[in-house]
KOLKEVO-463588 format. One line per 5 residues: number of its first residue (from 1); their letters; for each residue x, y, z of N, C-alpha, C, CB. Coordinates in steps of 0.1 Angstrom, whole numbers, plus 5000, padded with zeros to 4 digits. Glycine has a CB too. Example, Ala and Ser with C-alpha at 12.3 -4.5 7.8 and 13.67 -1.06 7.14 Angstrom:
# KOLKEVO-463588
1	AS	5132/4943/5078/5123/4955/5078/5132/4967/5078/5113/4955/5090 | 5128/4978/5071/5137/4989/5071/5129/5000/5079/5141/4994/5057
This chain:
# KOLKEVO-463588
1	MKPVL	6956/4433/5488/6964/4439/5476/6951/4448/5468/6971/4425/5465 | 6953/4461/5471/6942/4471/5465/6940/4466/5452/6946/4486/5463 | 6926/4469/5447/6926/4468/5430/6932/4479/5425/6913/4468/5422 | 6934/4474/5412/6941/4489/5404/6933/4494/5391/6959/4486/5396 | 6928/4504/5394/6919/4513/5385/6930/4524/5378/6907/4522/5395
6	GVLMD	6936/4522/5360/6939/4535/5356/6932/4543/5345/6951/4535/5353 | 6934/4553/5348/6924/4565/5339/6934/4571/5326/6919/4581/5350 | 6921/4570/5314/6932/4576/5306/6924/4589/5303/6938/4567/5291 | 6928/4603/5306/6920/4614/5304/6923/4625/5302/6914/4615/5312 | 6922/4638/5299/6925/4651/5295/6938/4654/5307/6910/4663/5295
11	PIEQI	6949/4662/5305/6953/4667/5318/6943/4668/5333/6958/4680/5314 | 6951/4660/5342/6939/4663/5348/6940/4676/5359/6935/4650/5355 | 6951/4687/5356/6951/4702/5362/6943/4710/5355/6964/4709/5362 | 6936/4704/5342/6931/4714/5336/6913/4711/5337/6938/4715/5320 | 6914/4706/5347/6895/4698/5348/6891/4712/5360/6892/4670/5359
16	RPYKD	6877/4711/5356/6870/4716/5363/6869/4708/5375/6860/4719/5358 | 6869/4707/5389/6870/4693/5395/6854/4690/5405/6885/4693/5405 | 6847/4706/5407/6832/4705/5407/6825/4702/5399/6827/4713/5409 | 6827/4699/5387/6816/4697/5379/6821/4686/5369/6812/4711/5373 | 6835/4674/5372/6837/4668/5364/6836/4654/5363/6846/4671/5362
21	STFAM	6825/4648/5362/6823/4637/5360/6830/4621/5366/6822/4640/5349 | 6844/4623/5359/6857/4620/5359/6864/4617/5373/6863/4630/5353 | 6865/4629/5373/6868/4629/5390/6861/4628/5395/6873/4639/5397 | 6846/4631/5397/6834/4620/5409/6839/4605/5408/6814/4618/5403 | 6841/4600/5398/6844/4587/5395/6854/4579/5405/6848/4588/5382
26	LLEAK	6871/4589/5401/6882/4590/5408/6880/4589/5424/6888/4601/5405 | 6874/4601/5426/6869/4602/5442/6865/4587/5445/6855/4614/5446 | 6853/4584/5438/6845/4570/5447/6854/4560/5444/6829/4564/5440 | 6862/4559/5433/6873/4547/5432/6880/4545/5445/6885/4549/5419 | 6886/4559/5450/6893/4558/5460/6887/4554/5475/6898/4569/5459
31	LRGFA	6873/4558/5475/6868/4557/5490/6866/4541/5489/6853/4567/5494 | 6863/4539/5479/6857/4521/5473/6874/4508/5478/6853/4523/5445 | 6884/4521/5478/6896/4506/5480/6909/4505/5470/6887/4490/5478 | 6906/4510/5455/6913/4516/5447/6925/4518/5449/6909/4524/5444 | 6939/4516/5442/6950/4520/5435/6945/4534/5425/6957/4507/5427
36	LRYTT	6948/4541/5425/6944/4552/5414/6959/4552/5399/6944/4570/5426 | 6959/4546/5390/6969/4551/5379/6962/4562/5367/6975/4535/5372 | 6971/4576/5368/6964/4584/5354/6977/4581/5343/6962/4604/5356 | 6971/4584/5329/6981/4582/5321/6970/4597/5311/6985/4561/5314 | 6979/4600/5301/6974/4610/5290/6976/4604/5278/6981/4624/5289
41	ESGLG	6972/4608/5268/6974/4606/5253/6989/4608/5250/6965/4615/5244 | 7000/4615/5255/7012/4611/5252/7024/4598/5260/7018/4624/5252 | 7016/4595/5270/7019/4582/5276/7014/4569/5270/7013/4581/5290 | 7006/4571/5262/7001/4552/5253/7015/4547/5247/6986/4552/5233 | 7018/4538/5247/7022/4529/5240/7020/4514/5233/7028/4530/5245
46	WASGG	7028/4505/5226/7023/4488/5221/7038/4483/5223/7015/4485/5201 | 7046/4474/5230/7051/4464/5231/7044/4451/5225/7053/4464/5243 | 7058/4442/5227/7053/4429/5223/7041/4421/5232/7065/4420/5223 | 7047/4427/5248/7038/4421/5257/7022/4429/5255/7045/4424/5274 | 7021/4436/5248/7009/4446/5246/7008/4456/5248/6999/4446/5250
51	AFAHW	6995/4462/5251/6992/4474/5253/7002/4481/5265/6977/4475/5254 | 7008/4492/5265/7017/4496/5281/7010/4511/5279/7039/4495/5283 | 7011/4518/5294/7012/4535/5295/7024/4532/5303/6998/4546/5304 | 7023/4546/5300/7036/4558/5312/7024/4559/5324/7044/4581/5304 | 7025/4554/5334/7010/4555/5345/7020/4564/5356/7000/4535/5354
56	RELDV	7010/4575/5362/7016/4583/5371/7002/4574/5385/7016/4604/5365 | 7012/4569/5401/6997/4571/5409/6998/4585/5413/6995/4561/5424 | 6986/4583/5413/6972/4595/5414/6966/4594/5428/6957/4590/5403 | 6965/4607/5435/6955/4607/5450/6946/4621/5445/6965/4611/5468 | 6936/4617/5447/6926/4629/5446/6922/4629/5458/6914/4627/5437
61	RDSKH	6918/4646/5457/6910/4654/5472/6899/4661/5467/6919/4667/5481 | 6888/4660/5475/6874/4669/5471/6880/4679/5473/6859/4668/5479 | 6885/4685/5468/6887/4701/5469/6887/4708/5455/6902/4705/5476 | 6885/4721/5455/6885/4732/5444/6897/4734/5439/6881/4745/5449 | 6908/4737/5447/6921/4740/5444/6931/4731/5447/6924/4750/5449
66	DWFTL	6928/4722/5451/6943/4714/5454/6937/4695/5453/6952/4719/5476 | 6933/4694/5446/6926/4682/5440/6934/4671/5437/6919/4685/5428 | 6943/4673/5433/6950/4660/5428/6965/4658/5434/6951/4662/5410 | 6973/4648/5436/6990/4644/5434/6990/4634/5425/7000/4638/5449 | 7005/4634/5417/7009/4629/5406/7021/4624/5412/7010/4637/5394
71	GPPVR	7024/4605/5410/7038/4606/5413/7041/4603/5401/7045/4597/5424 | 7057/4599/5399/7065/4602/5387/7059/4590/5374/7083/4601/5392 | 7064/4592/5367/7056/4584/5353/7065/4569/5357/7061/4593/5333 | 7056/4558/5354/7068/4545/5356/7057/4536/5343/7068/4534/5379 | 7064/4529/5334/7056/4521/5326/7055/4515/5330/7058/4518/5316
76	SPVAD	7039/4503/5324/7040/4490/5328/7024/4491/5325/7047/4485/5343 | 7023/4476/5317/7015/4471/5311/6994/4473/5311/7022/4459/5315 | 6989/4478/5301/6973/4479/5310/6974/4462/5311/6954/4487/5298 | 6981/4450/5308/6971/4441/5318/6975/4440/5334/6971/4425/5312 | 6976/4447/5338/6983/4452/5357/6975/4455/5359/6994/4463/5362
81	LDVLL	6967/4461/5355/6951/4466/5359/6945/4462/5364/6943/4468/5352 | 6933/4463/5369/6918/4457/5371/6908/4462/5365/6913/4459/5383 | 6908/4475/5361/6900/4485/5357/6907/4495/5347/6896/4492/5368 | 6905/4500/5335/6904/4508/5325/6896/4515/5321/6906/4504/5318 | 6895/4530/5330/6887/4542/5327/6892/4553/5310/6891/4551/5343
86	LRKDP	6883/4549/5303/6887/4558/5292/6881/4571/5289/6885/4552/5282 | 6883/4580/5294/6874/4592/5298/6884/4608/5291/6873/4591/5320 | 6888/4603/5282/6892/4613/5271/6884/4618/5262/6901/4608/5264 | 6881/4634/5265/6870/4641/5258/6874/4643/5242/6868/4656/5267 | 6862/4646/5239/6862/4653/5221/6874/4667/5219/6842/4661/5217
91	PVDET	6875/4665/5212/6869/4665/5199/6876/4648/5195/6874/4681/5187 | 6864/4648/5183/6868/4631/5176/6875/4630/5163/6854/4621/5172 | 6890/4636/5169/6904/4640/5156/6910/4623/5154/6922/4654/5166 | 6923/4625/5147/6925/4612/5144/6935/4608/5159/6933/4612/5128 | 6937/4618/5165/6943/4616/5182/6939/4604/5188/6939/4628/5193
96	FMHEL	6921/4613/5187/6913/4602/5198/6910/4590/5191/6898/4607/5204 | 6906/4591/5179/6910/4575/5177/6921/4567/5177/6906/4571/5168 | 6931/4572/5173/6943/4561/5178/6942/4560/5192/6959/4566/5175 | 6937/4569/5204/6940/4565/5215/6926/4551/5222/6942/4579/5224 | 6913/4549/5209/6905/4538/5208/6912/4530/5209/6897/4535/5199
101	LWARF	6917/4531/5194/6928/4519/5189/6937/4512/5202/6941/4528/5176 | 6944/4520/5209/6953/4516/5212/6946/4507/5228/6964/4529/5212 | 6937/4509/5230/6928/4503/5243/6922/4493/5233/6914/4516/5251 | 6923/4490/5222/6917/4476/5219/6927/4467/5217/6907/4474/5208 | 6940/4470/5220/6950/4456/5221/6946/4449/5230/6965/4457/5223
106	PAGKR	6954/4434/5229/6949/4426/5237/6952/4429/5249/6952/4416/5234 | 6949/4428/5263/6954/4429/5274/6947/4420/5286/6953/4443/5275 | 6940/4410/5283/6935/4402/5293/6919/4407/5293/6944/4405/5308 | 6916/4397/5301/6901/4405/5303/6898/4413/5318/6887/4391/5301 | 6900/4421/5313/6895/4431/5322/6886/4445/5320/6905/4434/5329
111	PLVND	6878/4448/5331/6867/4457/5323/6869/4467/5314/6858/4464/5331 | 6865/4474/5306/6869/4489/5301/6856/4496/5300/6877/4489/5285 | 6855/4508/5305/6850/4516/5308/6850/4529/5297/6853/4517/5319 | 6846/4531/5287/6837/4520/5282/6839/4515/5271/6826/4522/5282 | 6834/4504/5257/6842/4490/5254/6848/4503/5240/6829/4471/5250
116	PAALL	6862/4504/5240/6867/4512/5231/6861/4509/5214/6881/4509/5234 | 6856/4498/5209/6852/4501/5198/6835/4499/5199/6859/4494/5188 | 6831/4501/5209/6816/4509/5212/6817/4524/5206/6813/4510/5230 | 6828/4529/5212/6831/4541/5213/6839/4544/5197/6841/4544/5227 | 6841/4539/5195/6847/4545/5180/6833/4541/5169/6865/4535/5174
121	QCNEK	6822/4533/5174/6812/4534/5165/6801/4541/5166/6809/4525/5163 | 6802/4548/5179/6785/4555/5182/6792/4571/5189/6772/4542/5198 | 6791/4576/5174/6797/4590/5176/6785/4599/5188/6799/4599/5158 | 6789/4606/5196/6779/4616/5206/6769/4619/5203/6783/4627/5209 | 6771/4623/5193/6754/4634/5187/6752/4626/5178/6754/4653/5179
126	LFALH	6751/4616/5173/6751/4606/5162/6740/4595/5169/6768/4600/5160 | 6748/4589/5180/6739/4580/5182/6725/4578/5184/6742/4577/5190 | 6725/4589/5191/6710/4595/5197/6698/4593/5182/6713/4617/5204 | 6704/4590/5177/6699/4594/5158/6689/4578/5154/6719/4595/5142 | 6696/4566/5163/6693/4554/5159/6678/4555/5169/6705/4542/5162
131	FPELC	6672/4561/5173/6662/4564/5183/6649/4573/5178/6670/4572/5195 | 6648/4577/5163/6646/4587/5161/6628/4592/5168/6648/4588/5146 | 6624/4583/5174/6611/4583/5183/6613/4593/5193/6608/4570/5189 | 6624/4595/5195/6631/4599/5212/6637/4613/5208/6647/4587/5220 | 6640/4620/5191/6647/4628/5189/6640/4642/5185/6656/4623/5181
136	PPSLL	6640/4651/5188/6636/4666/5178/6638/4663/5161/6649/4680/5183 | 6628/4669/5152/6629/4666/5142/6645/4668/5140/6620/4674/5133 | 6650/4660/5130/6667/4661/5127/6672/4657/5112/6676/4651/5137 | 6684/4666/5112/6690/4660/5101/6708/4660/5096/6681/4668/5090 | 6711/4654/5094/6725/4654/5088/6724/4660/5078/6732/4641/5084
141	SRDPS	6734/4660/5074/6739/4666/5057/6755/4674/5062/6722/4683/5047 | 6760/4673/5045/6771/4680/5042/6764/4692/5031/6784/4669/5034 | 6750/4686/5026/6745/4701/5017/6740/4709/5020/6740/4701/5007 | 6746/4723/5019/6739/4735/5023/6723/4737/5018/6747/4747/5017 | 6721/4731/5006/6701/4732/4998/6696/4727/5009/6694/4720/4983
146	DLKEF	6704/4712/5014/6697/4703/5023/6696/4708/5038/6705/4691/5023 | 6700/4718/5042/6699/4723/5054/6690/4734/5055/6710/4725/5059 | 6695/4744/5043/6686/4754/5042/6669/4747/5043/6690/4762/5027 | 6666/4741/5034/6650/4733/5034/6650/4731/5046/6648/4717/5026 | 6654/4721/5055/6652/4715/5063/6651/4736/5080/6667/4699/5062
151	IAEQG	6657/4742/5075/6653/4753/5083/6640/4763/5078/6667/4760/5083 | 6639/4763/5070/6628/4766/5064/6615/4756/5069/6632/4766/5048 | 6617/4747/5064/6603/4739/5071/6602/4744/5085/6603/4721/5072 | 6614/4742/5095/6614/4741/5107/6611/4752/5115/6623/4736/5111 | 6616/4761/5109/6614/4779/5115/6624/4778/5124/6598/4786/5125
156	DVVLK	6632/4771/5132/6635/4776/5144/6647/4766/5144/6623/4776/5155 | 6660/4768/5146/6672/4752/5146/6682/4757/5148/6676/4742/5133 | 6685/4745/5156/6699/4747/5161/6708/4737/5152/6700/4742/5178 | 6723/4741/5149/6731/4738/5141/6742/4729/5149/6735/4749/5132 | 6749/4721/5148/6761/4720/5154/6769/4705/5145/6759/4719/5172
161	PIDGM	6779/4711/5150/6796/4697/5146/6787/4688/5151/6816/4698/5156 | 6791/4675/5143/6793/4664/5148/6804/4656/5157/6791/4659/5140 | 6813/4666/5158/6829/4660/5167/6830/4672/5178/6847/4660/5154 | 6824/4679/5184/6826/4689/5191/6819/4685/5208/6819/4703/5182 | 6821/4694/5211/6815/4697/5229/6818/4706/5237/6819/4688/5238
166	AGRSI	6813/4705/5247/6810/4722/5256/6802/4731/5247/6825/4732/5259 | 6795/4732/5237/6785/4739/5233/6796/4751/5217/6777/4749/5250 | 6806/4741/5221/6814/4749/5206/6809/4751/5192/6828/4742/5201 | 6808/4761/5186/6802/4761/5170/6789/4756/5172/6810/4750/5158 | 6781/4763/5183/6763/4752/5182/6758/4770/5177/6751/4743/5206
171	FRVRA	6751/4766/5170/6744/4782/5168/6726/4781/5167/6751/4789/5149 | 6721/4787/5170/6705/4789/5165/6703/4795/5157/6696/4793/5172 | 6693/4793/5144/6693/4799/5135/6677/4800/5129/6701/4793/5127 | 6670/4811/5128/6657/4810/5119/6654/4807/5110/6652/4817/5116 | 6648/4813/5098/6645/4808/5091/6644/4825/5084/6633/4797/5093
176	GDPNI	6650/4828/5072/6651/4841/5073/6666/4846/5075/6642/4846/5083 | 6672/4839/5081/6683/4844/5089/6694/4849/5081/6688/4835/5098 | 6696/4865/5079/6706/4867/5068/6722/4860/5069/6708/4882/5067 | 6721/4853/5077/6739/4847/5081/6737/4833/5079/6746/4850/5100 | 6729/4826/5075/6727/4811/5072/6737/4807/5066/6716/4808/5066
181	NVILE	6738/4813/5055/6750/4810/5048/6765/4809/5053/6750/4817/5039 | 6768/4820/5062/6780/4818/5069/6782/4810/5079/6783/4828/5073 | 6771/4805/5084/6770/4800/5094/6776/4784/5089/6754/4802/5100 | 6765/4779/5077/6770/4770/5071/6782/4768/5066/6764/4770/5065 | 6787/4778/5060/6799/4777/5058/6814/4772/5067/6800/4787/5053
186	TLIGA	6807/4778/5076/6818/4776/5092/6817/4765/5095/6813/4783/5107 | 6803/4756/5092/6801/4744/5103/6803/4732/5089/6783/4744/5114 | 6802/4732/5075/6805/4721/5069/6814/4722/5054/6791/4714/5067 | 6822/4738/5061/6839/4740/5057/6832/4743/5037/6853/4719/5061 | 6838/4728/5027/6836/4732/5011/6827/4717/5012/6853/4734/4998
191	GRNYA	6820/4714/5021/6818/4699/5023/6822/4686/5025/6815/4698/5018 | 6831/4695/5034/6838/4682/5041/6835/4679/5050/6849/4681/5044 | 6824/4684/5057/6819/4689/5074/6808/4680/5074/6812/4706/5077 | 6798/4669/5079/6785/4668/5084/6784/4683/5094/6782/4652/5092 | 6774/4685/5090/6763/4694/5104/6747/4683/5106/6755/4717/5095
196	LAQRY	6747/4685/5118/6734/4683/5125/6730/4692/5126/6734/4679/5137 | 6712/4692/5121/6702/4705/5122/6688/4699/5131/6698/4711/5104 | 6688/4700/5141/6675/4698/5148/6662/4708/5156/6679/4692/5158 | 6653/4707/5153/6645/4713/5156/6647/4723/5173/6637/4703/5153 | 6648/4738/5174/6651/4744/5185/6639/4743/5192/6657/4756/5183
201	LPEIS	6642/4735/5204/6637/4733/5219/6629/4742/5229/6646/4731/5224 | 6619/4748/5227/6620/4759/5241/6620/4756/5252/6612/4767/5244 | 6622/4743/5256/6623/4737/5268/6632/4738/5275/6623/4727/5268 | 6648/4743/5266/6660/4746/5270/6658/4757/5283/6667/4750/5256 | 6649/4763/5283/6649/4773/5294/6648/4768/5309/6636/4781/5292
206	SGDKR	6640/4754/5308/6644/4744/5321/6657/4738/5327/6638/4733/5319 | 6665/4740/5314/6674/4727/5315/6679/4720/5307/6671/4720/5319 | 6692/4715/5299/6692/4706/5293/6699/4698/5302/6696/4708/5280 | 6689/4684/5303/6694/4672/5317/6704/4665/5316/6685/4662/5321 | 6716/4663/5322/6726/4654/5315/6720/4638/5328/6748/4663/5317
211	VLLID	6716/4632/5316/6710/4618/5329/6721/4606/5326/6689/4608/5324 | 6723/4600/5334/6736/4593/5341/6734/4581/5337/6737/4594/5357 | 6738/4573/5329/6731/4557/5331/6747/4548/5333/6720/4549/5312 | 6742/4535/5341/6752/4530/5347/6748/4517/5343/6754/4533/5362 | 6754/4509/5334/6747/4496/5328/6734/4499/5329/6750/4482/5335
216	GEPAP	6729/4511/5320/6716/4509/5316/6708/4514/5328/6714/4495/5313 | 6710/4513/5338/6703/4519/5349/6703/4536/5353/6708/4511/5358 | 6696/4543/5352/6695/4558/5354/6698/4564/5367/6682/4562/5353 | 6707/4571/5368/6709/4575/5383/6700/4583/5391/6721/4581/5384 | 6693/4586/5402/6686/4591/5405/6684/4606/5405/6687/4586/5412
221	YCLAR	6693/4609/5402/6695/4623/5399/6702/4630/5389/6699/4627/5407 | 6700/4644/5381/6702/4645/5368/6708/4658/5373/6690/4643/5356 | 6714/4663/5361/6724/4677/5362/6714/4685/5351/6744/4676/5356 | 6703/4690/5354/6699/4706/5346/6706/4718/5343/6690/4713/5352 | 6713/4720/5329/6720/4728/5327/6712/4740/5320/6731/4723/5319
226	IPQGD	6708/4749/5330/6702/4760/5327/6709/4771/5320/6696/4765/5338 | 6704/4778/5300/6707/4793/5299/6706/4801/5308/6702/4799/5291 | 6721/4811/5309/6720/4820/5315/6719/4835/5304/6730/4818/5324 | 6716/4845/5310/6717/4855/5303/6710/4856/5293/6726/4856/5300 | 6718/4858/5275/6708/4860/5263/6721/4853/5257/6700/4878/5257
231	DFRGN	6722/4839/5264/6731/4830/5256/6716/4815/5252/6749/4824/5269 | 6713/4806/5244/6710/4797/5243/6712/4787/5248/6712/4795/5237 | 6725/4785/5248/6731/4775/5256/6735/4771/5266/6738/4773/5254 | 6731/4760/5275/6732/4758/5286/6740/4750/5293/6723/4756/5289 | 6749/4748/5282/6766/4742/5286/6772/4748/5298/6778/4747/5274
236	LARGG	6777/4742/5310/6784/4751/5318/6796/4757/5317/6786/4747/5328 | 6803/4752/5304/6813/4759/5298/6811/4773/5290/6819/4750/5290 | 6799/4771/5289/6793/4787/5281/6788/4796/5289/6781/4786/5271 | 6784/4789/5304/6778/4802/5318/6765/4795/5317/6776/4824/5314 | 6761/4784/5318/6747/4778/5319/6751/4773/5333/6740/4765/5307
241	KGVAQ	6743/4773/5342/6740/4772/5359/6732/4755/5365/6725/4788/5363 | 6740/4751/5365/6740/4737/5371/6729/4736/5381/6753/4733/5379 | 6720/4724/5380/6713/4727/5395/6705/4711/5390/6701/4746/5399 | 6711/4702/5402/6707/4691/5406/6692/4688/5405/6712/4690/5418 | 6686/4678/5401/6676/4677/5399/6671/4661/5404/6675/4683/5387
246	PIGAR	6656/4654/5409/6654/4642/5405/6652/4640/5393/6645/4638/5410 | 6651/4628/5385/6650/4627/5372/6633/4622/5372/6663/4616/5365 | 6628/4624/5365/6615/4624/5365/6612/4611/5359/6609/4636/5358 | 6592/4609/5350/6591/4596/5343/6597/4596/5330/6578/4591/5342 | 6598/4606/5324/6599/4607/5310/6616/4605/5306/6593/4621/5305
251	EREIA	6624/4613/5316/6637/4603/5316/6641/4591/5318/6644/4605/5320 | 6628/4580/5326/6631/4572/5332/6624/4558/5319/6626/4575/5348 | 6614/4567/5312/6610/4563/5297/6621/4560/5288/6602/4574/5289 | 6633/4571/5286/6640/4575/5278/6646/4565/5281/6645/4586/5278 | 6657/4559/5296/6665/4554/5300/6662/4540/5295/6667/4557/5314
256	AAVAP	6648/4536/5295/6646/4518/5294/6644/4516/5279/6631/4510/5303 | 6640/4531/5272/6644/4528/5262/6654/4525/5250/6641/4531/5262 | 6667/4531/5256/6678/4529/5253/6690/4518/5259/6681/4541/5255 | 6686/4515/5268/6694/4504/5281/6699/4494/5271/6682/4495/5295 | 6687/4488/5267/6691/4474/5256/6702/4474/5250/6681/4471/5244
261	ELRRL	6706/4488/5241/6711/4492/5230/6729/4492/5235/6703/4507/5225 | 6726/4500/5244/6741/4505/5256/6742/4489/5258/6736/4517/5275 | 6738/4486/5269/6743/4469/5272/6749/4461/5261/6730/4459/5275 | 6738/4459/5253/6745/4451/5237/6755/4453/5232/6738/4452/5226 | 6763/4470/5229/6774/4474/5230/6782/4475/5237/6774/4480/5229
266	GLIFV	6781/4472/5253/6793/4476/5262/6797/4489/5266/6804/4472/5256 | 6786/4496/5267/6785/4509/5269/6779/4511/5286/6776/4515/5256 | 6790/4509/5290/6786/4512/5306/6782/4520/5314/6793/4511/5313 | 6790/4532/5313/6787/4547/5313/6783/4556/5308/6792/4552/5314 | 6774/4558/5304/6767/4568/5293/6758/4583/5297/6756/4559/5286
271	GLDVI	6761/4592/5296/6750/4607/5299/6742/4608/5286/6760/4624/5302 | 6729/4609/5288/6720/4608/5280/6715/4627/5284/6709/4593/5282 | 6718/4635/5270/6714/4650/5269/6698/4651/5270/6720/4657/5254 | 6689/4658/5280/6675/4654/5269/6670/4672/5278/6662/4632/5274 | 6662/4674/5268/6655/4690/5271/6643/4688/5265/6662/4706/5265
276	GKRI	6633/4684/5273/6618/4686/5274/6616/4672/5277/6609/4694/5260 | 6606/4666/5263/6608/4650/5262/6614/4644/5251/6596/4644/5261 | 6627/4650/5244/6635/4647/5235/6647/4646/5240/6634/4655/5226 | 6656/4634/5234/6673/4631/5236/6679/4645/5226/6679/4611/5228
C-alpha cells in the first residue's frame, strides 16, 4: 500500500509549475511512490475524531500546460495521512493563522512540514533578525520618525511590509526622497502596521539567491533571481530572471549558523534569501 502525502496549498490551477517549489516536491513524492491528496483552505474542518479535510486525489505531471488532474472531494481525517505538507503562501492574515491552528489539532504522530507552531512563531521577514550578524543593518518600527532617521543614517534603504510575498509593496528609498512620507503612510497606515527597513545591498544586481535547507542541510544549488530592466527587485513574480547556481562558501556558512535553530523549531523545509553575504 502506498504511503499517503497530503498537501494544503493555494489553488493548484493558479501556480506556475515551472518555478513552484511545492509542485517540485509533489513531482518528487510521486516518483518516490506516494499517493497524493490535495486540499485548499476551504476544505478544512474538525470533528470529534480530530482534524479532517475534503481531500482530492491528485496526479501531477512535469508540464507547463497540463500539470495536474484532480479527483472528486472526499472527506477524511488528517490521521489517514502519512505526511502533511503545509504550503499555503502568505499574506499572513487571519485565514492563514486559522489554517495553522487547524493543523495543530491532534492527528496522531505524523510528519508535519513544517511544524505549524514554528510557522506561527517565525514570521518570514522577521525570523532572520534573530541572527543580526548575518543581516544588513535593519530597523523594525511603526513610527515614521524612527524610519526616517534610519533612512537618513543609511542613505539607501529598502522598505517592506512584514507579511507580504512576491515583491509586493517593496520600496527602495534614498535619503531626501520627496516620496518618503507617502511611502511610510502606505506601509504603516496610522501606526497599525510594522515596516521593515534594511540597508540596500547593491549586490542584488548579481541576484537574490534562494537557498533551500532540508532538515538544516543546504541543497547544492540555489536559484539566483536577478533584477531586470529598471526594477531593483529580483522576484520572479516581478520579472526577475531565475538562474540556477551552485551555492558558495558564504551560503554554506549562513546555513550552518541558522540550521541548529531551524532543527530545534521543527522547520524541516526552509528557504533563505541571500544577497551578497547577507540574509
